[in-house]
N, C-alpha and C positions, 0 to 999 in steps of 0.2 A: 261615526255612530257604530259602524260594524266592528271597528277595532275595539271600542269600549265593550261591546256585547261579547266579543270573543274573549276578552280579558275576564269578564264576569263568568263566562262559562268555564274557562280554565280554572279560575279560583274555586268555583263551586265543585268542579270535578276533583280537584286536589283535596278539598275538605271532605268530600264523600269517601274518597279512597283512604284518607287518614283515619276515618272513624272506625274504631275497632268493634263496634256493636253489630255491624252488618246492616244491610238494607232490607227492608221489607218489599214485598211485591208491589205494593202501592207506591212506594218511593221510586221504584224502577219505572213504573208506568208513568208517573208524573214527570220524571226526568226525561223519558223517551218522548213524551208529548211536547215538552218544552223544546227539546232539541229539534224535533220535526217542525215545529212552528217557526223557529229561528231559521232553520235550513230552507224552508219554503219561502219565507220572506226574502232571504238573501238571493235565492234563485230567481224569484219574480222580479226583484229590483235589477238584477244583472240582465235578465232577459229583456226587460223594458228598455234599459240603456242600450243594449245591443240592437234591438229593433229600431230604436231611434237613429242610431248610427247607420244602420243599413238603409233606412229610409232617406237619410241625408245623402248617402253615397248614390243611391238610385236617382234622387233628385238632381244631383250634380251631373250624372251621366245623361239624363234626359234634357238638361238645359243646354 
């Protein structure tokens, strides 16, 4: 899922850069919001997985 999302973001970025009309402030704000939401979701997913692994390791040490 993350790979598909990264591909989508790369394609969107290329399309935005290739557009000769330029971007309005609103488009920049929308793009920044989308990037922040995706980045936050990725960080939360990574942290949840990391916390689970640390919990498993602690459980193994205590057993």
